[in-house]
N, C-alpha and C positions, 0 to 999 in steps of 0.2 A: 358882760362876759367878754373875755379876751380870746380871739381866734387867731390862729397862725396858719399861713400858707406860704408856699414858695413855688417858683418855676411853673407859673401858669402858662407861659409861652403862647399867648394869643388865643387860648382855648376858651372863648367866651361862653360857649354852651356849658362846659364843665364848671366854670366859675359861677355862673348864675344858678346852676343846679345846686351847688353847695350853699350859696346864700339862701336859697329857698329851703333846703334841708335843715339848715341851722336856725332858720327864723331870724337871721341877722337883721338888726334894726339900729336906729340912731343911738340907742343906749349902749350898744356894743362897740368894741374896738376890734379892728382887723389889722394885723401886721403882715405885710407881704415881704418875705425875705428874699427879694430880688427876682429878676427874670420874669417880669410881667409880660414882656414883649417877645416878638420874633418867633418864627416857625409857624404859628397858627395864623388864621386869617383875620382875627379880631383884635389885633394889637392896638390899632388906633382907637377903636371904640372903648376898649378897656382903659386906655390912658385917659380918655375923656371922662369915663365914669369915676375912676379913682380920684382924678383931680377935683371933682365936684363934691367929694365926700370927705369931710374933715376927720371923720372917725376911722378912715382908712389910711394907714401909713405905709408907703412904699420905700423899701431900702434899695439902693443900687445893687444890681447884679452885673455880671460881666456883659450881658447883652445890652443893658442900658448904657454901660460905659462904651461899648462898641458903637452904639448909635451916636452918642455924644461926640466921639472922635470922628466918626464918618461925616458928621455934620459940621465939623470944624470948631466945636466948642472946647474940646480937650486938646491941649497942645501935645501931651505925652500919650502915646498909644498904650492902652491898657493891656494889650497882648501884642503878639508879633504882627507886623503890618500884613504879612501873608495871611494870617488867620482872619484879620479884619477884611481884607480884600475878598476872601472866600465867603465871608459872612455877608458882605454887601451884594455879592452875586447870588447868594443862596438864602439862608435863613432870614436875612434882613431885607431882602430885595423888595418884597411886597410893601412893607411898611415904609421904606424909603420912597417908593413910587407914590404912595398915598400922601406922604408929607409934602411932596412937590405940588400937590393939587389942592391944598387947603390954604385959607387966607394967611398972609404973612404974619399977621398979629397972632394967630393961633399957633402957627409954627414956632414963633418965638416964645410964646407962653409954655408950650410943651417942653422945649429945650431947657428953659429956665426952671421949670418944675423938676425935671430929671436931674438937673445940675444941683438943685437944693436937696435932693433925696440923700440922706446920710448913708455912710457905709456900714455903720453899726447902730444898734439900738439897745440900751440897757434899761431894765425896769425891774421892779419887785412886784410879785403877786403871790398871794397865798403863802406868805412867809418865806419865799425863796427869791433868789436873784437870778436874772436871765441876761444873757448876752446874745443878741441876734446878729448874724453876719452871713452874707451869702455863701462864701467859700468855707473858711474855717478861721478861728482867731489866731493871732500871733503867727502870721504866715512866715514860712522859712525863706531861706535865700532863693531868689529867683521866682518867688511866688508873691501874689498879692492877696489881700483879704477877699477879693472877688473870685480868685481861681484856686486857692489852696484847698486841699482835701484832707480828710482823715484817711490814712492808708488802710487802717484796720479799725474795727469798732472798739477794740480794747485800748486804742491809743489814748494817751492823756488828752483831756479836752482843751488844754492850753489856756484855760481861764479859771484858775483855782478859786473856789468859793462861789462859782456861778454855774448855772446850767447853760451850755452852749446850744443855740438853736440855729441850724444851718440848712441850706439848700444845696444847689449846684450839682451834687453827686447823686444820681438816681439810686434809690435804695437797692435795686436789683444787683448793683455792682458789689454788694456785700454778701451776695448769695441768693439763690433762688427762693429760699425760705422768706426773704424780705421783699420779693417782687411785688410792686403795687401797694406797699404798706408804709405807713409812717413808722419809723423806728424810735422807740422811747427807751432810753437807758438812764441810769441814775444821774449821769453827768452830761448827757447830750441828747438832743432831739434832732432827728434827720427827717426833713419834710418832703424832699423831692421824690414823689412816687412815680415819676417817669412820664408825665403828661406831654413833655416835649419829645418823647420817643414812642408815642402811640399808646402809652399806658394811662392809668387813671390820675386824677388830681385829688390830693388829700387835704384835709383841713383838721386841725387839732383845736379843741376847746380846752383851754388851759385849766380852768377851775376844776373840772371833774375828769380830765384826761380822755374825754370822748373823741373818737376819730370818725370823720365823715369822709365818704369817697364818692366821686362822680366818674362815670366811665369805667367802672370796675366790672370785670367779667363775672358772671354768675359762677359760683363754686370756688372762687378764689378765697383761700382761708385767711 
């Protein structure tokens, strides 16, 4: 089975709850469409877990790119330097502190792992083609693949012939009816259910379209 998640943001409890719900095992594949880290307290432990599992693929999100720049691995800032400075003092501060206290060899391995994480992932499943990217495909002027967004749900998905699979933009930004939910449309799948904003974490099983949630409030439709 192929599972899709995004924007876990260091929420280890929610992540492992979903793995238990889905019965995720070595025969399955999990694609995390960026932003595994930052905000939550479990960023480092999640990185260690993902690095040990070959059947889990992490794509770079803007938070991974911020970390790489903050640690001197990227020469070009992925966002404005002011944005990254605020991140280093805020959402990324705990992870940066933890990284300073681990062995140098492990620190290097983590940065090399993140640097190797691709920006996009294309694959075919169930007779359909998919393009995974953290922000949105074919970013416009002044945007990157990590920070682009669909302004409206009806917008062209920017990758003809494929279904776009994205994170980055919490689904509640498209209206209260979508709060805490994965959005599935004929041409796009939006995975960010708002775990980085106190909301639930979602997971989609591609083969049958089943959606799983952790941290979702009772009564949410």
